[in-house]
C-alpha positions in Angstrom: 0.0 0.0 0.0 1.3 3.5 -0.8 2.4 5.7 2.0 -0.3 8.0 3.3 0.6 11.7 3.1 -1.2 15.0 3.1 -0.7 18.2 1.2 -2.4 21.6 1.1 -4.2 22.6 -2.1 -4.9 26.3 -2.5 -5.9 29.0 -4.9 -5.9 32.9 -4.8 -9.3 34.5 -4.4 -11.1 37.9 -3.9 -9.4 39.2 -7.1 -12.2 41.4 -8.5 -14.4 44.3 -7.4 -17.9 45.0 -6.2 -17.0 48.7 -5.4 -15.5 50.9 -8.1 -11.7 50.8 -7.6 -10.3 54.2 -6.7 -13.9 55.5 -7.2 -13.8 54.7 -11.0 -16.2 52.2 -12.5 -14.6 49.0 -13.7 -16.1 49.3 -17.2 -14.5 52.7 -17.5 -11.1 51.4 -16.3 -11.2 48.5 -18.8 -11.3 50.9 -21.7 -9.4 54.0 -20.5 -5.7 54.6 -20.4 -4.1 56.5 -17.5 -3.1 60.0 -18.5 0.6 60.5 -19.3 1.6 56.9 -18.7 -0.9 55.2 -21.1 -1.3 52.3 -18.7 -4.5 50.3 -18.9 -6.4 48.2 -16.4 -4.6 44.8 -16.2 -6.6 42.1 -18.0 -6.4 39.7 -15.1 -8.6 42.0 -13.1 -11.7 41.1 -15.1 -10.9 37.7 -16.8 -13.1 34.6 -16.3 -12.2 32.6 -13.2 -13.1 29.2 -12.0 -13.3 30.2 -8.3 -16.5 28.2 -7.6 -15.3 25.1 -9.2 -12.1 25.1 -7.2 -13.8 25.6 -3.9 -14.9 21.9 -4.0 -11.2 20.7 -4.0 -9.0 23.3 -2.2 -8.1 23.3 1.5 -6.8 26.9 1.6 -7.5 30.2 0.0 -5.4 33.4 -0.1 -7.5 36.6 -0.4 -6.5 39.8 -2.1 -6.3 42.6 0.5 -7.2 45.6 -1.7 -3.8 46.9 -3.0 -3.7 44.8 -6.2 -7.3 43.7 -6.4 -10.3 43.1 -4.2 -12.4 45.3 -1.9 -14.3 45.1 1.4 -17.5 43.8 -0.2 -15.7 41.1 -2.2 -14.2 39.9 1.0 -17.3 40.1 3.1 -19.3 38.1 0.5 -16.6 35.5 0.1 -15.5 34.7 3.6 -18.7 32.9 4.8 -18.6 30.7 1.7 -15.1 29.6 2.6 -15.9 29.1 6.2 -18.9 26.9 5.3 -16.5 24.6 3.4 -13.8 24.6 6.1 -11.3 26.3 3.8 -8.4 27.9 5.6 -8.2 31.6 5.0 -4.9 33.5 4.3 -3.9 36.9 3.2 -2.5 37.7 -0.3 -0.7 41.0 0.1 1.0 42.8 -2.7 2.8 45.9 -3.7 0.3 48.8 -4.4 -0.8 48.6 -8.0 -4.4 48.2 -9.1 -3.7 49.0 -12.7 -0.8 46.6 -13.0 -2.4 43.9 -10.8 0.6 44.0 -8.4 3.0 42.8 -11.1 5.4 45.7 -10.9 8.2 46.1 -8.3 7.7 49.3 -6.2 10.7 51.2 -4.7 10.3 51.6 -1.0 12.2 51.4 2.2 12.0 48.3 4.5 10.0 50.3 7.0 7.6 51.3 4.3 7.2 47.8 3.1 6.5 46.6 6.6 3.7 49.2 6.8 2.3 48.0 3.4 2.1 44.5 4.9 0.5 45.6 8.1 -2.1 47.7 6.2 -3.2 44.7 4.2 -3.2 42.3 7.1 -5.4 44.7 9.0 -7.8 45.0 6.1 -8.5 41.3 5.9 -8.4 40.9 9.7 -11.1 43.5 10.1 -13.5 41.5 7.9 -12.6 38.1 9.4 -13.2 39.4 12.9 -16.9 40.0 11.9 -17.0 36.2 11.5 -15.0 35.3 14.6 -12.0 34.3 12.5 -8.4 35.3 12.1 -5.7 35.1 9.3 -4.1 31.7 9.2 -1.5 32.1 6.4 0.2 34.8 4.4 1.3 34.4 0.7 2.6 37.3 -1.2 1.3 38.2 -4.7 3.1 39.1 -8.0 6.2 41.1 -7.8 6.2 41.0 -4.0 6.1 37.2 -4.1 9.3 37.4 -6.1 11.0 40.0 -3.9 10.4 38.3 -0.6 11.8 35.1 -2.1 14.9 36.7 -3.5 15.8 39.8 -1.5 16.7 39.6 2.2 15.5 43.1 3.0 12.0 42.4 1.6 11.8 39.1 3.5 12.9 40.8 6.7 10.2 43.5 6.2 7.6 40.8 5.9 8.9 38.9 8.9 8.8 42.1 11.0 5.2 42.7 10.0 4.0 39.2 10.8 5.8 39.1 14.1 4.1 42.4 15.0 0.7 41.3 13.8 0.4 37.7 14.8 3.5 35.4 15.0 1.2 32.3 14.8 0.5 33.1 11.1 2.0 30.6 8.7 4.2 32.0 5.9 4.0 30.6 2.4 7.3 30.5 0.6 8.4 29.3 -2.8 9.9 25.8 -2.3 13.3 26.9 -3.6 13.2 30.5 -2.4 16.7 32.1 -1.8 15.3 33.4 1.5 13.9 30.1 2.7 16.6 29.7 5.3 16.1 33.3 6.5 12.4 32.6 7.0 13.1 29.4 8.8 15.6 31.1 11.1 12.9 33.7 12.0 11.1 30.9 14.0 7.9 31.7 12.1 6.0 28.7 10.8 6.8 28.2 7.1 5.2 26.1 4.4 6.9 25.5 1.0 4.9 26.0 -2.1 4.9 24.6 -5.6 2.5 25.6 -8.4 0.2 23.1 -9.9 -0.3 25.0 -13.1 3.0 26.7 -13.7 6.1 25.5 -15.5 9.5 25.7 -13.8 12.9 26.5 -15.2 16.2 24.6 -14.5 16.9 26.9 -11.5 13.6 25.9 -9.9 11.9 29.2 -10.5 8.5 29.6 -12.2 8.7 30.5 -15.9 7.7 34.1 -16.4 4.1 34.7 -17.6 5.5 36.6 -20.5 6.8 33.4 -22.0 4.6 31.1 -24.1 5.3 28.0 -22.0 4.7 29.6 -18.6 1.6 27.5 -18.0 1.3 23.7 -18.0 -0.6 22.2 -21.0 -3.5 20.6 -19.3 -5.1 18.8 -16.4 -3.1 15.6 -16.7 0.2 17.5 -16.7 -0.8 19.5 -13.6 -1.8 16.4 -11.7 1.4 14.6 -12.6 3.5 17.6 -11.5 2.0 17.6 -8.0 2.2 13.8 -7.5 5.8 13.8 -8.8 6.8 16.5 -6.3 5.1 14.7 -3.4 6.4 11.3 -4.2 9.7 11.8 -5.9 10.8 15.2 -4.5 11.6 16.8 -7.9 9.9 18.9 -10.6 10.5 18.4 -14.3 11.8 21.7 -15.7 11.0 23.2 -19.1 14.2 21.7 -20.5 13.5 18.3 -19.1 15.9 18.6 -16.2 14.9 17.1 -12.8 15.0 19.9 -10.3 14.9 18.9 -6.6 11.8 20.3 -4.9 10.0 19.6 -1.6 6.7 21.2 -1.1 3.8 21.1 1.5 1.3 23.2 -0.4 0.3 23.4 -4.1 -1.4 26.4 -5.7 -3.7 26.4 -8.7 -4.7 29.8 -10.2 -8.4 30.1 -10.9 -7.8 32.2 -14.0 -5.6 29.5 -15.7 -7.3 28.2 -18.8 -8.9 24.8 -17.8 -8.5 25.5 -14.1 -11.7 23.7 -13.2 -10.6 20.5 -15.0 -7.1 20.8 -13.5 -8.7 21.0 -10.0 -10.7 17.8 -10.6 -7.7 16.0 -12.1 -5.4 17.0 -9.2 -7.9 15.9 -6.6 -8.4 12.6 -8.3 -4.7 12.0 -8.7 -4.0 12.8 -5.1 -6.8 10.4 -3.9 -5.5 7.6 -6.1 -2.0 8.1 -4.5 -3.5 8.0 -1.0 -2.5 11.7 -0.5 -5.0 13.6 1.6 -5.8 17.3 1.1 -5.6 19.3 4.3 -5.0 23.0 5.3 -1.4 24.0 5.9 -2.0 24.3 9.7 -2.8 20.6 9.8 0.3 19.6 8.1 3.4 21.5 9.3 
């Protein structure tokens, strides 16, 4: 009989709007460029998502906190749905950037970045308190996800914020982050993440979304990637290399084409391998 194991399966939610962002209706933002810069509303703000389909398979959800997407009403409508399904709720903070969906790096001091973290944790915490809940995990978004994984100063700013806010919060780190040892030395609880729908390069980093092969090709490939990492402790990179990788949590984006089918395939593959799906708090 195959060894019983458990992993956390997650997605990123609350990326959208009920209220007009920055007081400007979404339909206007979609078709209007910012003066001087020419920047337009990022297409991922309004693209079709398989949120509802993934709720039946995930154990954790990371919620946008308002600086790259989301708003108070999105959160307040979503939280009870997650609680009914016993889905663990985490924060998904980002650099400020509604137009660029948090994909651009923002120059700031470590102290300023700590404040950016605390602001967003406080926003989600305020909604969760209405339901008698608290933030369980933190996973950064976009450019901030990259910076806390590769830059010691950014990681330190995040650590300072979480220690001040709630040191029991679990930090989600890329499985091969350069700052993983720094995080572990902080004595915060850390869970290592691998993406279910993204392709990796030979260095163990996700292939940039600007590249045509950034996403895996379908449900079977996504399921195989997760099972392979859990059982064999490596990921097959874009060039075919076997890159060592150990992960406790696996994320599937709801806006990836075919995300609903990927979710079903992943859940079925894990069940076939006797691998349970549990929130991070029940694993690490």
